[in-house]
C-alpha positions as CSV (number, residue, x, y, z in Angstrom):
1,F,-54.6,-105.4,-182.5
2,S,-55.3,-108.7,-184.3
3,Q,-56.7,-107.6,-187.6
4,K,-54.6,-108.3,-190.7
5,F,-54.7,-105.4,-193.5
6,T,-54.0,-105.8,-196.6
7,M,-54.4,-103.4,-200.1
8,R,-57.8,-102.0,-200.5
9,T,-58.2,-100.1,-203.5
10,V,-59.6,-102.1,-206.6
11,L,-62.6,-99.8,-207.0
12,T,-60.7,-96.4,-207.7
13,P,-58.1,-96.0,-210.5
14,L,-55.5,-94.3,-207.1
15,P,-54.9,-96.2,-204.0
16,A,-55.4,-94.0,-200.5
17,A,-51.7,-93.4,-200.4
18,L,-51.7,-91.4,-203.4
19,L,-55.0,-90.3,-202.5
20,A,-53.9,-88.6,-199.3
21,L,-50.7,-86.8,-201.4
22,A,-53.2,-85.6,-203.8
23,S,-55.8,-84.3,-201.5
24,V,-54.3,-82.7,-199.1
25,P,-52.8,-79.2,-200.4
26,G,-49.2,-78.2,-198.9
27,R,-48.8,-81.8,-197.9
28,A,-45.4,-83.8,-198.5
29,G,-45.3,-84.8,-202.3
30,A,-48.3,-83.7,-203.5
31,F,-49.3,-85.0,-206.8
32,L,-51.3,-82.8,-209.8
33,L,-54.2,-84.9,-211.2
34,P,-54.4,-85.0,-215.1
35,P,-57.3,-82.8,-216.9
36,G,-60.5,-85.2,-216.6
37,R,-59.0,-87.6,-214.3
38,L,-60.4,-88.5,-210.8
39,S,-61.3,-85.7,-208.4
40,P,-59.7,-85.9,-205.2
41,S,-62.2,-84.1,-203.4
42,S,-65.0,-86.3,-204.1
43,H,-62.7,-89.5,-203.2
44,A,-61.4,-89.0,-199.5
45,P,-59.1,-91.8,-198.6
46,A,-60.9,-94.3,-196.0
47,P,-58.6,-95.6,-192.9
48,L,-57.5,-99.2,-193.7
49,S,-60.0,-101.8,-192.3
50,A,-60.8,-105.0,-192.9
51,S,-63.9,-104.6,-195.1
52,N,-61.1,-103.1,-197.8
53,E,-59.1,-106.0,-198.2
54,I,-58.6,-107.1,-201.9
55,S,-60.1,-109.6,-204.0
56,S,-58.0,-112.5,-205.4
57,S,-60.3,-113.5,-207.9
58,A,-60.0,-113.3,-211.8
59,A,-62.6,-110.5,-212.5
60,I,-61.1,-107.9,-209.7
61,S,-57.6,-108.6,-210.9
62,D,-58.8,-107.5,-214.7
63,L,-60.6,-104.4,-213.7
64,T,-57.3,-103.5,-211.7
65,R,-54.7,-104.1,-214.1
66,S,-57.4,-102.1,-216.7
67,R,-57.6,-99.1,-214.8
68,Q,-53.7,-98.9,-214.0
69,A,-53.6,-99.4,-217.4
70,S,-55.7,-96.4,-218.7
71,F,-54.4,-94.2,-216.0
72,F,-50.4,-94.6,-215.9
73,G,-50.6,-95.5,-219.7
74,F,-48.6,-98.7,-219.2
75,D,-49.2,-102.5,-218.4
76,P,-48.1,-103.5,-215.2
77,P,-45.4,-106.4,-214.7
78,A,-47.4,-110.1,-214.6
79,E,-44.8,-111.7,-212.5
80,I,-46.6,-114.1,-210.0
81,D,-45.4,-116.6,-207.8
82,S,-47.1,-119.5,-206.3
83,D,-47.8,-117.4,-203.1
84,N,-50.0,-114.9,-205.7
85,T,-47.3,-112.2,-204.8
86,P,-44.9,-111.5,-207.3
87,P,-40.8,-111.6,-207.0
88,S,-40.6,-107.5,-207.3
89,L,-43.3,-107.0,-204.3
90,Q,-42.2,-109.9,-202.4
91,A,-38.4,-108.8,-202.1
92,I,-39.5,-104.8,-200.5
93,L,-42.1,-107.0,-198.7
94,S,-39.2,-109.1,-196.9
95,S,-37.0,-106.6,-196.9
96,L,-39.4,-104.3,-194.6
97,R,-39.4,-107.6,-192.3
98,E,-35.6,-107.8,-192.4
99,L,-35.4,-104.7,-191.1
100,K,-36.5,-105.7,-187.5
101,S,-34.3,-105.8,-184.9
102,G,-35.6,-106.3,-181.5
103,S,-37.9,-103.5,-180.1
104,D,-36.0,-101.2,-183.2
105,L,-35.4,-101.5,-187.1
106,R,-32.2,-101.2,-188.5
107,G,-30.6,-101.5,-191.9
108,T,-28.3,-100.4,-194.2
109,F,-29.1,-97.3,-196.1
110,V,-29.4,-97.8,-199.6
111,P,-31.2,-94.7,-201.8
112,H,-32.8,-94.6,-204.5
113,P,-33.9,-91.4,-206.5
114,S,-35.8,-88.8,-204.8
115,S,-38.8,-88.0,-207.4
116,G,-39.6,-90.0,-210.3
117,G,-38.5,-93.3,-209.5
118,T,-40.9,-96.6,-209.6
119,I,-41.4,-99.3,-207.4
120,L,-39.6,-101.8,-209.6
121,N,-36.5,-99.7,-209.3
122,V,-36.9,-99.8,-205.7
123,S,-37.1,-103.9,-205.8
124,H,-34.3,-104.2,-208.1
125,L,-32.0,-102.1,-205.9
126,I,-32.7,-104.1,-203.1
127,R,-32.1,-107.3,-205.1
128,T,-29.0,-105.9,-206.2
129,F,-28.0,-105.4,-202.8
130,K,-28.6,-108.1,-201.0
131,G,-27.0,-110.3,-203.8
132,E,-28.4,-113.0,-205.8
133,N,-28.7,-115.5,-203.3
134,G,-31.1,-113.5,-201.4
135,K,-28.0,-113.0,-198.1
136,G,-27.0,-109.8,-197.0
137,A,-27.9,-107.2,-194.8
138,A,-31.3,-105.7,-194.7
139,A,-31.8,-102.3,-196.9
140,L,-33.2,-99.5,-195.2
141,T,-34.7,-97.6,-198.4
142,P,-36.1,-94.0,-197.9
143,F,-39.3,-96.0,-199.2
144,A,-39.0,-98.3,-196.0
145,S,-39.1,-95.4,-193.8
146,Y,-42.0,-93.8,-195.3
147,C,-44.0,-96.8,-194.8
148,F,-43.3,-97.0,-191.2
149,G,-44.1,-93.9,-191.0
150,A,-47.4,-94.1,-192.1
151,A,-47.6,-97.1,-189.9
152,L,-46.8,-95.3,-186.8
153,A,-49.4,-93.1,-187.5
154,R,-52.0,-95.3,-188.1
155,W,-51.3,-97.7,-184.6
156,L,-51.9,-94.1,-182.9
157,L,-55.1,-93.8,-185.0
158,L,-55.9,-97.4,-184.2
159,D,-57.5,-97.2,-180.4
160,G,-56.1,-93.9,-179.4
161,G,-58.9,-91.9,-181.8
162,P,-57.7,-88.6,-183.8
163,G,-56.3,-86.9,-180.7
164,E,-57.5,-84.3,-178.1
165,T,-55.8,-81.4,-180.6
166,P,-57.0,-79.8,-183.6
167,D,-54.1,-80.9,-185.4
168,G,-54.6,-84.7,-184.4
169,R,-52.0,-87.1,-183.1
170,T,-48.6,-85.6,-183.7
171,V,-45.3,-87.6,-184.1
172,C,-42.2,-85.9,-183.4
173,V,-38.8,-86.9,-185.8
174,G,-35.4,-86.9,-184.7
175,R,-32.3,-87.9,-185.9
176,D,-28.3,-88.4,-185.1
177,P,-25.7,-87.1,-187.7
178,R,-25.3,-89.6,-190.0
179,P,-25.8,-87.6,-193.6
180,H,-28.5,-89.6,-194.5
181,G,-30.6,-89.4,-191.5
182,E,-32.2,-86.1,-192.7
183,R,-33.3,-87.9,-195.9
184,L,-34.5,-90.8,-194.1
185,S,-36.0,-88.3,-191.6
186,D,-38.1,-86.8,-194.4
187,S,-39.3,-89.7,-195.8
188,F,-40.6,-90.7,-192.0
189,A,-42.4,-87.1,-191.8
190,R,-43.8,-88.0,-195.3
191,G,-45.2,-90.9,-194.4
192,V,-46.7,-89.6,-191.3
193,E,-48.5,-86.6,-193.1
194,S,-50.0,-89.0,-195.7
195,V,-52.3,-90.1,-192.9
196,P,-55.3,-88.3,-192.0
197,G,-55.8,-87.2,-188.5
198,A,-51.5,-87.2,-187.9
199,R,-49.0,-84.7,-188.7
200,A,-45.1,-84.8,-188.0
201,L,-42.9,-82.4,-186.5
202,Y,-38.8,-82.2,-187.2
203,T,-36.4,-81.6,-184.0
204,G,-33.1,-82.1,-186.1
205,L,-30.3,-83.3,-184.4
206,A,-31.3,-85.0,-181.0
207,S,-30.2,-87.7,-179.1
208,T,-32.8,-91.1,-178.3
209,P,-33.4,-90.7,-174.7
210,C,-34.2,-86.6,-175.9
211,M,-36.9,-88.2,-178.5
212,D,-38.2,-90.4,-175.2
213,T,-38.5,-87.4,-173.2
214,L,-40.4,-85.6,-175.6
215,V,-43.2,-88.3,-175.1
216,R,-43.4,-88.3,-171.6
217,L,-43.5,-84.0,-171.5
218,G,-46.4,-84.3,-174.0
219,R,-44.7,-82.6,-176.2
220,C,-46.0,-85.2,-178.7
221,D,-47.9,-88.1,-179.3
222,A,-45.1,-90.6,-180.6
223,A,-41.7,-90.0,-181.5
224,A,-39.4,-91.6,-183.9
225,M,-35.2,-91.5,-183.8
226,V,-33.5,-92.0,-187.3
227,T,-30.2,-93.7,-185.7
228,A,-28.0,-96.6,-185.6
229,S,-26.4,-95.9,-182.5
230,H,-22.2,-97.4,-182.6
231,L,-23.2,-99.5,-185.6
232,P,-21.1,-98.2,-189.0
233,E,-21.4,-94.9,-190.8
234,E,-23.5,-96.6,-193.7
235,K,-26.3,-98.1,-191.1
236,N,-28.9,-96.4,-190.2
237,G,-32.4,-97.5,-188.1
238,I,-35.3,-95.9,-186.5
239,K,-36.3,-96.4,-182.7
240,M,-39.9,-95.4,-181.8
241,F,-41.6,-94.3,-178.6
242,S,-45.5,-93.4,-177.7
243,D,-47.7,-92.3,-175.4
244,R,-49.2,-95.6,-175.0
245,G,-45.7,-97.2,-174.5
246,S,-43.2,-99.0,-177.1
247,P,-45.1,-99.0,-180.3
248,D,-45.1,-103.0,-181.1
249,V,-42.8,-103.8,-184.1
250,D,-44.7,-106.7,-185.3
251,E,-47.9,-104.7,-185.9
252,L,-46.0,-101.7,-187.1
253,M,-44.4,-104.2,-189.7
254,E,-48.0,-105.6,-190.7
255,L,-49.1,-102.0,-191.3
256,A,-45.8,-101.1,-193.1
257,R,-46.3,-103.8,-195.6
258,A,-49.8,-103.2,-196.3
259,E,-48.9,-99.7,-197.1
260,A,-45.9,-101.0,-199.6
261,R,-48.2,-102.8,-201.0
262,E,-50.8,-99.8,-202.0
263,W,-47.8,-98.3,-203.6
264,Y,-47.0,-101.7,-205.4
265,T,-50.1,-100.8,-206.9
266,V,-49.6,-97.5,-208.0
267,G,-46.2,-98.6,-209.1
268,L,-44.8,-95.1,-208.2
269,V,-42.5,-93.8,-205.0
270,P,-43.3,-91.8,-203.1
271,P,-41.2,-88.4,-203.7
272,S,-39.1,-87.5,-200.7
273,S,-36.8,-83.8,-200.8
274,G,-33.2,-86.1,-200.8
275,R,-30.9,-83.6,-198.3
276,E,-32.7,-80.4,-198.8
277,G,-35.0,-80.3,-195.7
278,V,-37.8,-82.3,-194.4
279,L,-41.5,-81.8,-195.2
280,C,-43.6,-81.6,-192.5
281,S,-45.9,-79.6,-190.5
282,G,-43.1,-77.7,-188.5
283,L,-39.8,-77.5,-187.1
284,V,-39.0,-77.4,-183.6
285,D,-35.9,-77.9,-181.2
286,Y,-36.7,-79.7,-177.9
287,L,-33.4,-80.4,-177.3
288,P,-32.4,-77.3,-175.3
289,E,-36.3,-78.5,-173.1
290,Y,-34.3,-82.2,-172.3
291,A,-31.0,-80.6,-171.3
292,E,-33.2,-78.5,-168.8
293,T,-34.3,-81.9,-167.4
294,L,-30.8,-82.8,-167.0
295,A,-29.6,-79.4,-165.5
296,R,-32.1,-79.9,-163.0
297,A,-31.5,-83.6,-162.3
298,L,-28.0,-82.5,-161.2
299,R,-29.0,-80.0,-159.2
300,R,-31.1,-82.2,-157.3
301,E,-28.0,-85.1,-157.1
302,V,-25.6,-82.7,-156.5
303,G,-26.9,-80.2,-153.8
304,G,-24.8,-78.0,-152.2
305,A,-24.9,-74.2,-151.1
306,D,-25.0,-72.7,-155.4
307,P,-27.9,-74.1,-157.1
308,A,-26.8,-71.8,-160.3
309,K,-23.1,-73.6,-160.0
310,P,-23.3,-76.9,-158.5
311,L,-20.4,-78.6,-160.1
312,E,-17.9,-75.7,-159.6
313,G,-14.5,-77.2,-158.7
314,L,-15.2,-80.3,-161.1
315,R,-12.9,-80.7,-164.1
316,I,-14.9,-83.4,-166.5
317,V,-13.8,-84.3,-170.2
318,V,-16.7,-85.0,-171.9
319,N,-16.1,-87.3,-175.1
320,P,-19.6,-87.8,-177.4
321,G,-17.4,-88.9,-180.3
322,K,-19.1,-86.1,-182.8
323,G,-22.5,-87.9,-181.6
324,S,-25.5,-86.9,-180.8
325,G,-24.2,-86.1,-177.3
326,C,-22.2,-83.4,-177.6
327,F,-24.4,-80.6,-175.9
328,F,-23.8,-82.2,-172.8
329,S,-20.1,-80.7,-172.6
330,D,-21.8,-77.3,-172.8
331,L,-24.6,-78.6,-170.0
332,L,-22.1,-79.4,-167.6
333,S,-20.0,-76.3,-168.5
334,D,-23.0,-74.0,-167.5
335,L,-23.4,-75.3,-164.3
336,G,-19.8,-74.7,-163.3
337,A,-17.6,-77.1,-164.3
338,D,-14.3,-77.1,-166.0
339,T,-14.9,-79.1,-169.3
340,R,-12.1,-77.2,-171.6
341,G,-10.6,-80.6,-172.0
342,S,-13.6,-82.4,-173.8
343,I,-13.4,-83.9,-177.1
344,H,-15.2,-84.5,-180.4
345,C,-18.0,-82.1,-179.4
346,T,-18.6,-81.1,-182.9
347,P,-21.3,-83.2,-184.9
348,D,-20.0,-84.8,-187.7
349,G,-22.0,-88.4,-188.9
350,T,-19.3,-89.4,-191.6
351,F,-17.1,-90.5,-188.0
352,P,-13.4,-89.9,-189.5
353,E,-11.6,-92.6,-189.1
354,S,-8.9,-91.3,-186.7
355,F,-11.4,-92.1,-184.2
356,G,-14.3,-93.9,-185.8
357,V,-18.2,-94.5,-184.4
358,P,-18.5,-93.8,-180.8
359,N,-19.0,-96.5,-178.6
360,P,-18.0,-96.5,-175.0
361,E,-17.3,-100.3,-174.5
362,K,-14.4,-99.6,-177.7
363,A,-10.8,-99.4,-176.6
364,S,-9.6,-97.0,-178.9
365,M,-12.6,-94.4,-177.3
366,V,-11.8,-95.6,-173.8
367,D,-7.5,-95.3,-174.4
368,E,-8.3,-91.6,-176.0
369,T,-10.5,-90.5,-173.1
370,I,-7.8,-91.8,-170.6
371,E,-5.4,-89.6,-172.4
372,A,-7.8,-86.4,-172.6
373,C,-8.1,-86.8,-168.8
374,H,-4.5,-86.8,-168.1
375,A,-3.7,-83.8,-170.1
376,H,-6.0,-82.0,-168.1
377,D,-6.1,-83.5,-164.7
378,A,-9.7,-84.3,-164.9
379,D,-11.9,-85.6,-162.1
380,L,-14.0,-87.4,-164.8
381,G,-14.1,-89.1,-168.6
382,V,-17.6,-89.5,-170.0
383,M,-18.1,-91.0,-172.6
384,F,-21.5,-91.8,-175.2
385,D,-22.1,-93.8,-178.3
386,T,-23.7,-91.9,-181.0
387,D,-27.6,-91.4,-180.1
388,A,-26.5,-91.0,-176.6
389,D,-28.8,-93.4,-175.3
390,R,-25.0,-95.3,-173.7
391,A,-22.5,-94.2,-171.4
392,G,-19.2,-95.2,-170.3
393,F,-16.5,-93.6,-167.5
394,V,-12.8,-93.5,-167.1
395,L,-11.5,-92.1,-162.9
396,P,-8.7,-91.7,-161.6
397,N,-7.4,-94.9,-159.3
398,G,-5.7,-92.6,-156.9
399,D,-2.3,-94.0,-158.0
400,G,-2.0,-91.4,-160.8
401,A,-3.3,-93.4,-163.5
402,Y,-6.9,-93.9,-164.8
403,E,-9.2,-97.1,-165.4
404,P,-12.3,-97.3,-167.1
405,L,-16.0,-97.7,-165.3
406,N,-18.3,-99.6,-167.5
407,R,-19.7,-102.8,-168.1
408,N,-19.8,-105.0,-164.9
409,R,-18.0,-102.2,-163.2
410,L,-20.2,-99.6,-164.1
411,I,-23.2,-101.5,-162.6
412,A,-21.7,-102.3,-159.4
413,M,-21.2,-98.5,-159.0
414,L,-24.9,-97.5,-159.7
415,G,-25.4,-100.5,-157.3
416,Y,-23.7,-98.7,-154.6
417,A,-25.2,-95.5,-155.2
418,F,-28.8,-97.1,-154.9
419,S,-27.7,-99.4,-152.1
420,S,-28.2,-96.0,-149.9
421,Q,-31.0,-94.4,-151.8
422,S,-33.3,-97.5,-152.0
423,P,-31.9,-100.2,-149.7
424,G,-33.1,-104.0,-150.9
425,C,-34.1,-102.7,-154.2
426,T,-34.0,-104.8,-157.0
427,V,-30.7,-104.1,-160.2
428,V,-31.9,-106.0,-163.9
429,T,-29.3,-106.9,-166.0
430,D,-29.0,-108.4,-169.0
431,S,-27.6,-112.6,-169.4
432,T,-23.8,-111.5,-169.9
433,T,-23.0,-109.9,-166.5
434,S,-20.2,-111.5,-164.0
435,E,-20.6,-114.1,-161.6
436,G,-18.6,-111.2,-159.2
437,L,-21.0,-108.9,-160.3
438,S,-24.1,-111.0,-158.3
439,D,-21.5,-111.7,-155.4
440,F,-21.4,-108.0,-155.2
441,L,-24.5,-106.6,-155.8
442,S,-26.0,-109.4,-152.9
443,G,-23.4,-107.8,-150.7
444,L,-24.8,-104.9,-150.9
445,G,-27.8,-106.3,-149.7
446,L,-29.9,-105.7,-153.4
447,D,-31.3,-108.4,-155.5
448,H,-29.9,-108.8,-159.0
449,V,-32.1,-110.4,-161.4
450,R,-30.1,-111.9,-164.5
451,Y,-32.5,-111.3,-167.5
452,L,-32.5,-111.7,-171.7
453,R,-29.8,-109.7,-173.5
454,G,-31.7,-106.5,-175.0
455,Y,-32.3,-103.4,-173.5
456,A,-36.0,-103.2,-173.9
457,N,-36.1,-106.5,-172.8
458,V,-34.0,-105.8,-169.5
459,I,-36.3,-102.6,-169.3
460,R,-39.8,-104.7,-169.6
461,R,-38.6,-106.8,-166.8
462,A,-38.0,-104.1,-164.7
463,K,-41.2,-102.4,-165.1
464,E,-43.0,-106.1,-164.6
465,I,-41.4,-106.3,-160.9
466,T,-41.9,-102.8,-159.7
467,A,-45.4,-103.3,-160.9
468,N,-46.0,-106.3,-159.2
469,D,-48.5,-106.2,-156.4
470,E,-47.9,-109.3,-154.6
471,T,-44.2,-108.2,-153.4
472,D,-42.8,-105.2,-152.5
473,Q,-39.6,-105.3,-154.8
474,V,-39.0,-102.1,-156.7
475,A,-36.4,-102.6,-159.6
476,E,-34.9,-98.9,-159.2
477,V,-32.0,-99.5,-162.1
478,A,-32.3,-102.0,-165.7
479,I,-29.2,-102.1,-167.7
480,E,-27.2,-103.7,-169.7
481,T,-23.2,-104.5,-169.6
482,S,-23.0,-102.5,-172.9
483,G,-24.3,-99.5,-171.1
484,H,-27.7,-99.2,-171.7
485,C,-29.5,-98.1,-168.6
486,A,-32.6,-97.1,-167.2
487,M,-33.5,-95.8,-164.2
488,R,-36.9,-95.8,-162.5
489,E,-36.7,-92.1,-161.2
490,N,-36.4,-91.4,-165.0
491,G,-39.8,-93.2,-166.4
492,Y,-37.3,-96.2,-167.5
493,V,-36.1,-93.7,-170.1
494,D,-32.8,-95.9,-171.9
495,D,-30.6,-92.8,-171.1
496,G,-27.0,-92.4,-171.2
497,T,-27.1,-89.2,-170.2
498,Y,-29.2,-89.9,-167.0
499,T,-26.5,-92.5,-166.3
500,A,-24.1,-89.7,-166.1
501,V,-26.5,-87.4,-164.0
502,K,-26.1,-90.5,-161.5
503,I,-22.0,-90.8,-161.4
504,I,-21.5,-86.9,-161.4
505,G,-23.9,-86.6,-158.6
506,L,-21.9,-89.4,-157.0
507,L,-18.5,-87.7,-157.9
508,A,-19.3,-84.3,-156.6
509,R,-20.9,-85.7,-153.0
510,S,-17.6,-87.7,-152.7
511,K,-15.1,-84.7,-153.6
512,A,-17.4,-82.3,-151.0
513,A,-16.8,-85.3,-148.6
514,G,-13.2,-85.3,-149.3
515,T,-13.1,-88.9,-149.8
516,G,-10.7,-91.0,-152.2
517,S,-11.7,-92.8,-155.7
518,L,-14.8,-93.6,-156.6
519,L,-13.4,-96.2,-157.8
520,E,-12.7,-97.6,-154.2
521,N,-16.3,-98.1,-153.9
522,I,-16.2,-101.4,-155.9
523,A,-13.1,-102.5,-154.6
524,G,-15.2,-105.5,-153.4
525,L,-16.2,-106.6,-157.1
526,G,-14.7,-109.6,-158.1
527,E,-12.6,-109.6,-161.3
528,M,-11.5,-112.2,-163.7
529,E,-8.2,-111.2,-165.5
530,Y,-9.1,-112.7,-168.6
531,D,-12.3,-110.9,-170.1
532,R,-12.9,-111.9,-173.5
533,E,-15.9,-112.5,-175.8
534,F,-15.7,-113.9,-179.7
535,R,-18.2,-114.0,-182.3
536,L,-18.3,-116.9,-184.7
537,N,-19.4,-116.1,-187.9
538,I,-21.3,-118.7,-189.7
539,A,-19.9,-119.5,-193.3
540,D,-22.3,-119.8,-195.1
541,G,-24.4,-117.1,-193.9
542,F,-27.8,-118.4,-193.5
543,L,-29.6,-118.6,-189.9
544,E,-30.7,-122.1,-190.4
545,T,-27.7,-123.0,-190.2
546,T,-26.5,-121.2,-187.2
547,S,-29.4,-122.6,-185.5
548,S,-28.6,-126.8,-186.6
549,I,-24.8,-125.7,-185.0
550,F,-26.1,-124.3,-181.9
551,Q,-27.8,-126.9,-180.9
552,L,-25.1,-129.5,-182.3
553,I,-22.6,-127.8,-179.7
554,V,-25.2,-127.7,-176.9
555,E,-26.6,-130.9,-177.0
556,A,-23.0,-133.0,-178.2
557,V,-20.6,-131.0,-176.2
558,L,-21.4,-129.0,-173.7
559,T,-24.4,-131.3,-171.8
560,E,-21.8,-134.1,-172.3
561,Q,-18.7,-132.0,-170.7
562,C,-20.7,-131.0,-168.0
563,E,-22.1,-134.5,-167.3
564,S,-18.1,-135.7,-167.0
565,N,-16.5,-132.5,-165.9
566,D,-17.1,-131.8,-162.1
567,D,-15.5,-128.0,-163.3
568,W,-18.1,-127.1,-165.3
569,T,-21.8,-126.4,-163.6
570,V,-25.0,-125.6,-166.4
571,D,-26.4,-122.5,-165.2
572,T,-30.2,-123.8,-164.9
573,D,-31.2,-120.2,-164.3
574,N,-30.0,-118.7,-167.3
575,L,-32.8,-117.7,-170.0
576,E,-30.9,-117.5,-173.0
577,G,-28.2,-119.6,-174.3
578,V,-26.4,-122.0,-172.7
579,R,-24.3,-120.7,-168.9
580,V,-21.6,-123.0,-167.7
581,R,-20.2,-121.6,-164.4
582,L,-16.5,-122.8,-163.9
583,C,-14.7,-123.6,-160.7
584,S,-12.4,-121.0,-160.8
585,G,-15.4,-118.7,-160.3
586,G,-15.7,-117.7,-164.0
587,F,-18.2,-118.7,-166.7
588,F,-18.5,-118.8,-170.4
589,M,-21.4,-118.2,-172.3
590,L,-23.0,-119.4,-175.4
591,R,-25.5,-117.4,-177.5
592,Q,-27.1,-117.9,-181.0
593,S,-28.0,-114.0,-182.5
594,L,-31.6,-113.9,-183.4
595,H,-30.7,-111.8,-186.4
596,D,-27.1,-112.9,-188.1
597,P,-25.8,-115.5,-188.5
598,V,-23.8,-115.5,-185.6
599,I,-23.2,-117.3,-182.3
600,S,-21.6,-115.6,-179.6
601,L,-19.1,-117.2,-176.9
602,Q,-18.0,-115.0,-174.1
603,I,-15.5,-116.0,-171.6
604,E,-14.5,-114.5,-168.1
605,S,-11.9,-117.0,-166.2
606,V,-8.6,-116.8,-164.6
607,S,-6.7,-117.4,-167.7
């Protein structure tokens, strides 16, 4: 994708975005045109193309403004900056770009009227939200969700054509329990449906791995999950998947910004349903089908004589934190496990203060899961984050207490499992894993590749290693210390529930063999007593200042200290930030956030 698309509708009173709504009966937000105005049937919207680019000449500009005035009854604002972009439009375009977070979109939900609003209202809301100096979190509006829905549909149609089915290309939309997720889902679905040749399905409450799996199963050409994972309730975001691989966010960004420009020309905001439902081509319930794929995987992992109840005799506490993983407790129960001690298994996106947003790394979530395991003498506790693409666990240690199985410990346990299943395989992790983990994996005969942080990064690197015909390496696991984990046998889907399948399978086989605690399998993992991460917020809130301070620390402090201090050694294989090995066997690492004015300092040491 190399073409840059801009708005195209200077020769008709309405841009294609509005014509698409006006010309498709029953589609999202159909407009009734005034008597005597443009007939939709005679002006079908053309796909975006480079030949449709708007002219910057004064004549064309005057023509556009006169037609807008005659159609809408008002003169559009004439505010223009040095780049020939009105500040109100620039605020919207910048806000869209600020939503990019790695391979996903993330921001604070900022609502606007579901109907009858103007594009200037949206711009004003964004600027008010961000403050006068332009700082603050990215604003995720229903309008932004609409633009990205249209962008994903156009992206699918760019190279993929109209699709093999009579309905064209299909996008399935799901969400986590956050209350504003439904409105964002509705806007996204309407954006998809505004593009001729694309349709949207809505599956309601779902998990992120469920949406990814639906694409792999051929139920849709692409999927969008509306979620902000472990972030606070007011946050939300969008993760997208397609049959052509993960959509390029930068490509989608250009298409979304082009869509926003068109609506700016109209001056109106596309309507949405508020919290009254999602307008789309069909409502579906795909979560049970996804759950069945996990059930088949559990039966395969556990084996045994009773395929109907392979988990009979196991006591498992599930703590999904009222998020999208609530179905997992019922799944395990159907397979014979005793899950009566499970907690927080009713979806609630308001995340009551008693426990907050689920995050398997969070000490309070670990502690309450341990408490529930004690109360029911559980063999295992399972924790998920909000959208169930991350997992953490607690296990009995054999001495009457429970300990967490997360971060480096979880990676070590999966390494132990794959050392017999796929001897000599590769485990790809993010950059923040411990020195002790590398030694442990090496001792199992596994190859440890420490790569960049970000689940999409480690998954991409694992795929590259496996696809390299010049080596015989196979990357079975791609995992972050946060609990994001993708396995080759599961199509490299980032799936916390599938991670739970592997750990439960290991537990069931261990119980059947009469061995001790699973934690004994990683007894050789070297762990430091002091393990902390500090997030250093930059006072003025600017990324430029963050970069300057980071470089100052690296060049003026770390380099000089490492050259003069034999106890500090720079890790030259490290790929992000600066990682320094300590003579104690620990390390510390400095990283600059790509999206926030924050410098992260992680330390593992003896004290």
